[in-house]
N, C-alpha and C positions, 0 to 999 in steps of 0.2 A: 215347824216353829213360825210364829208370826214375824214377818220381815220387819215390821215396825218396831218390834221389841228387841231386835238384834243390836248389839253394840259392836260393829265390825272393827277388826284390827286395822290400824292405819297402814301397816306395811303389807299391802296386798299387791299382787301382780297387776300392772297397769298396761294399757295398750302401748304406751311409750316404751316400756321395757321390752315388750314382745317385738316391736318393730325394729329395734336396734340390737337385740340380743345376739344376732349372728354377724354383726359387723366385726371386721378384723382390721385393726390398725397396727402399724409398726410399733407404736408406743401405746401401752395400755392406758396411759393418761389421756390420750386423744379420745378413746372410747368413752371414758368417764366425762370428759368435757362435752362431748356430743350429747350425752344424756342430760347434762345440766342445761346446756343451751336449748335443747328441744323442750325441756320442761319450762324454762324461763319464757321462751317465745310462745308456748301454748297457753301460759297463764295470762299473757297480754297480747292476744292476737291482733295484729295490725299496728302494734306499737313499735317505736324505734328500738334499736339495739340498746342504747343507754337506758331507755324507759324500761325495757324488759329486764336488764341486768341490775338496775337500781343503784349501783355504786361504781366508782371508777375502777376498782380492782377487778370486779367481775366483767366490766365493759372492756377493759384492756385485755383480759384473758380471752374474751370472745373475738376481739380483733386479731389477736395472735393466732387463734384457731383458724380463722378465715384466711389468713395470709400465709399459713404454714404450707410449704411446698410438698410436704408428705401427706397432706389432706387433699382428697379429690371427691367429686360428686359420686363416683363409683363406690368408694369406700363408705361414704355417708349413707347411700341407698342400698348397699348390699344386703343388709338385714331385711329391709322392706321388700326387696325383690323376692327373697326366699319366702317371706310371709305371703306374698301375692301368689306364689306357686302353690303353697299349702291351701289357700282359699280356693284357688282354681281347681285343685284336685278334689276338694270336697263339694264343689258346685256341680253336681250331677244333673242330668236331665237335658241333654242335647248340646249343640254347639255353644261355645263361648266366644264373644266378640272382642277383638283387640282394635281399639280406635287409635288412629294415628293423626297427628296434626302438629303444626308449627306455630309458635307464638313468639312475639318480639317484645323484649323488655327495654324500654327507652329511658335514658337518663340525660337530663339537660345539663350541660357543662359549658363553662367559659374557659376552661383550661384544656391543654392537650394531654388528657389523662389516658391511661393504658386500657381504654375500653374501645372496642371496635366502633368506627364511625358509621352512623346510619344516614344522617343527612344534616344539612345546615338550614336553619330557619331564621327568617328576618323578622325582627320585632322593632317597635319604636319606644324609645325612652326619652321623655321631654322633647319630643319632636325630632329626635335624631335616630336614624336607623342603627340598630345593633344586630349583630349576627351571633347566634348561639348554636353551638355544635350539639346536635342530638346524637348521643352515643348510646350503644346498647349491646345486648346479648340476645342471641336467638336460641330458642329451646325447641327441640323436636321430641315430643313425648308419646308414649304408647301406653294407653290406659285399658286395662282388662275389665270388661263389664259383662254381666249376665244378660240374657234376653229380656229380663225384667228391668234392666237399666241399673242394677246394683253394681257400683264400682268396686272391684276386688283389689285394685291396687295397680301401681305402675309395673311394667315388665321391661321397659327400656327407656333410656333418655339420653339425649345428646345436646351439648351446648357448644356454641361456636360464635365467632364474630365474623363480620363480612370481610375483614382483612384477609382471612385465610383462603378466600376463593376469588381474589381479584385476578389471578392468572387465567381462570376459566373464562371470565368475561372478556378479557383481551383476546383469548383464543377464538371466541365466537365471532369476533369482528372480521376474522380472516377466513374462516371455514364454516361450513354448514353445522349448526348446533348438534345435529344428530350424529356427526362424526367425532364430536368431542367425547373422549372416554368418560364413562359414567363416574369413575373414581375421582375425576377432576371437577365434578359439579357438586353444588350444594344438594342436589336431589339424591346424592348417594346415601344421605342419611336415612332415606326411606328404606333402602335395601338393608342397611346395617340394623335398623330397628326391627325389621321383619325377621331377620335372621336371629338377632339376639333374643327377642321375645319368644320366638318359636322354640329355640334351644332351651330357654329358661323353663317354659311350661311343659316341655317334654312330651306333649301329646299333640303332634301337629294336625292330626285328622279332626280333632275337636275344635280347632281354632279357625276363625274367619277374620281376616284382616280387613278393616274398613278404612277407606281414605277418600278425600275429596278429589277434585280435578287435578290438583298438584301431584297426586300419586299416580297419574296415568302414564306410567313408565314401563316400556316393554321389558327392560331388564328386571323390573320388580316382578312382572308376571313369571319370568323364568326362574327367578330366585325362589319364589313361593312354590313353583312346580318342582324344583330340585329338592326343596325342603319337605315336600309331601304335605304341605299345608294349603289352606284355601284363602281366597281374597274376593272382595266385593268392593269395587271402586267406581267412582263417578268418572266417566270418560269425557275427554275434550278433543281427542285426536281422531280424525277420520282415517283409520288405518287401512292398508291394503288387505283384501280378503280373497278367499278362494284360490284361484290360480294366479292372482296378481293383476287381473285385467279389470277389476272393479274394487270398490271400497265397501266398508261396513255400511255406510249410509245408503249406497246403491242397493245393497241386499235388503236392508231393513225397510226400504220403501215398498218392497214387494210383499211384506208380511201383513196379513190382515189383522184386524183388531181381535185379540183373544179374550177380551173381557173389559168391564168397567170397574172402577174402584172409587169409592167416595172417601174423601179425606177432609180433615178440618184444617183451615188455613187462616192466616191473619194478614190484614193489609198493613200499610205503612203507619196507620194510626192505631194499630193494635186491635182493631175490631175483628171478631171471629166470624167466619162464614164457612160454607162447605163448597168443595170443588169436586168435580167428577173428571177423572183422568182415564184416558184410553190406554190399555196395556197391550204391548206387543213384545214378543220375545222369540229368539231363534238361536240355535247352536250354529256357530260360524267358525270356519277355519281362518284364523287371524295370522297375518304375516308380520315379521319384524320389519323395521325400517330398511329401505334399500341398502343403505351403507353398512348395515349390520346383519344382513341375511346370511353371511358366511359364519357369523359368530353365534347366532341364536336360532333355535328351531321354530317352525310354525306351531301354533297351539290351537287346540279345539276349545273355544270359549263360548259362553252364553252372553248375548247382548239383550238387555231389557230396556225398553223405552216406555216411559209413563208421561204422557203429554195431555194437556188440555186441548180440545178441538178448536176453541175460540179464545180470543184475547179478552180477559176481564177488564173492567173499567178502572178499578181502584188499586190494582196490584200487578206485579209481573206474572206473566203466563208461566205455569208450571211446565217444565221441560227437563225431566230427569232421564239421563242416558247412563245406564250402569253396565259394567262389564265384570264377569265373574267366571271362575273355572267350575263353579257348581252347576249341576244340571237342573234345568227348570222344565217340568213336564205339564204343568197345569197353571191355571190362573191363581189358585191358592198358593202355590209355591212361589210364583212371581210376586204376589202381595207380601208374602213372608220376607222375601229379599228386600222389598221396598221398606218394610217396617224395620228390618235390621239396619239398613242404611240411614233411616230416620233417627236412629239412636246415636248417630255420629255427633249430634250437637252436645252430647254429654261431655265430650272432651273440651268443648268450648266453654261449658259451664265450669269445668275444673279449672281452666285457665282464668276464667272470670273471678273465681274464688281466690285464686293465687294473687291476682292484681287488686281486686276490690276489697276482699276480706283481709288478706295478709299484707296488703300494701307493698307488694314486692318492688314496684317501681319507685318507691320513695326512699329506698336505701341510699346511704351516703358513702358507700365504700368506693375507693378510687381506682380499683383494678378489676379487670374482668374475672380473674381467678378468684378473687374474694367474693364478688357478686355471685359467681356460679356456686360456690360452697354454701352461701346463704340461701340461694334459690333451691338448692337440693333439700335443705332442712325445711323450708317453707312448703315444698311439695308434699312432705309428710303431713304437715298440718292441714293443707288444702284437701288432701285425700281424706283425712279423718273427718273433716267437716262434711264433705260430700257424701261419704259413706254413711255417716250418722243420719243425714237428711234422707237418703234413698232407702235406708233400712225400713223407715216408717211406711214406705210405699210398696216395697218389694216383699218383705216378710214381716208384717206387723205382728203376727201371732207368735213369733219366736220368743224364747226366754230372754228376759232383760239382761241376764249375765253375758249375753253375746256382745253387748256394747258397753256395759257398765260394771264397775267393781261393786262388791257388796257395800262398801262404804258410800259410794255414790248413790246407790239405790236407797240406802237408809236416809241420806240427806235429802234426796228428792221427795221421799215420803213425808219428811218433817217440814219441808219448805212449801210444798205445793199440795193443797188439798184436792180431793177428787171433785169433779163436777158431774152434772147430769150426763154430759157427753162422754166423759172419760170413765165413769164408774162401770159401764158394761164391759170394758176392756179387761177387767180382772187384773191379773199381774202380768199381762203380756208386755212384750217389748214396746208396743205402740203406746201404752200408758205412760211409760217413763220417758219416751222420746217426746211426747206431748208435754209432759211436765217440764222437761228441759227447755222446750221451745217457749213455754210460758214464762220461764225465767228471763228469756230474751225478748219478751214483749208480745208473744203470740196470745191472742184472745181466746182461742178455742171455742168460738161460737158454733152453733149448730150447722150453719151453712158455710163456714170458713173452709177454704181448701187446706190440704195438708201443709204443715209448716215448711218454709223454704230455708235456703242456706243462711240468709242473713240472721234470722232469729235463732238459728241453731248455733252460729258462732258466737252470738251475743250470750246465749244461754250457757255455752261451754265456758266462756270467759268468766261469767259470774259464778258458775258452779265451782270453778277452780279456786276463785278467791274465797268462797265460803268454805270450801274443803280445807284450805290452808288455815283459816281461822279455827275451824273445828279441831284440827290436829294440834294447833298451838294451845287451844283451850284444854284439850285432854291432857297435854303435857303439864300445863300449869296445875290442873287439878291433881294430877298424879304426884306432883312435887309437894 
């Protein structure tokens, strides 16, 4: 049947329904309200709560939902976590990466509101200094991506405020930080998310956890080892190695260059160029910190160094030092690990969509608990935008039904005509993702790069508005 001649039913299963279908609330009305809120916010991405809800009754219901003590981020995201596991199970073809990172959401306030304090900033108003309290919430998220960079969804998430960890900072002033129990530090969130995401996905040997220098925690190495999963982290600590009479750096100085690798880099002005890095790697016996050697065992780990031999003139010198439990036997395997670590910026893109696209830091809620519930919902929207964008690059030849309902496909066919560039795509997913981007302002010229997140979220917003008008028009005609 010609898809252009179909008149699809308005009551089709949507991505929204799939992502929250497995959520379980104490009150069934909370689940229904979550669905309504998610739909309202998805129709007006980046808009305020009153703008999304459109009237006072709906806005008041949204505020009640966010402030309800029986609502939490875990309950809001429970359905999405299960959908992530399903997508992970179907993503065959080698290891899947779990990217971990922390982001801070800051809200300016002149009142002593119930949000954790971040800092105080001084500004001037009519020549007089004024102090504004910058309050905020921190979020540590774990995003599951394929080796092609396709985000499959979140597998774990933690929210907190700095107030909860003030005791650990006081403790560090009196004793060596390495002697502070990991459970009393903010960094404990890294261990919690590694354990939670590994348990959720249920195939630890297929998982490689990726983290930046903040994740260089020996307890995390041991937690991953105990869980039977893998990690690839950027290291910043020169740990004891071998028999304890030297460090990792001492041992790596003895390693000869195992190969060269050419990579594309950008300077501070955004200009692209190529850099050649020298690759070294070695399997090393790594020891825990001296204060914790009775608590944790020594581990056999692989250290990879990728460094430029000279300092470039217009940018910082590349100096990547990675540590992993995976075995590296060749230059190709070392480059593969470097490429995996290079995908870590995907989680930063996810956080950027959350802040720039969904305007998460412009919320006017007055308590941390309310902001956290809102952020959990916005995480679903941010993932959806990111997933749609990356589908066009990872699996453009897939069927369009993977991302769109029959009704959305019908509307895109009616709204956006084929061009010389899109016609050869046939009815592949890439065709409809390009049409969606064109609704958001993408020109689809011959030399244009693939559409990015911005035009995608604009296109999604516009398509939702058109779809609503289409449904209302069909109802009027029916009456």
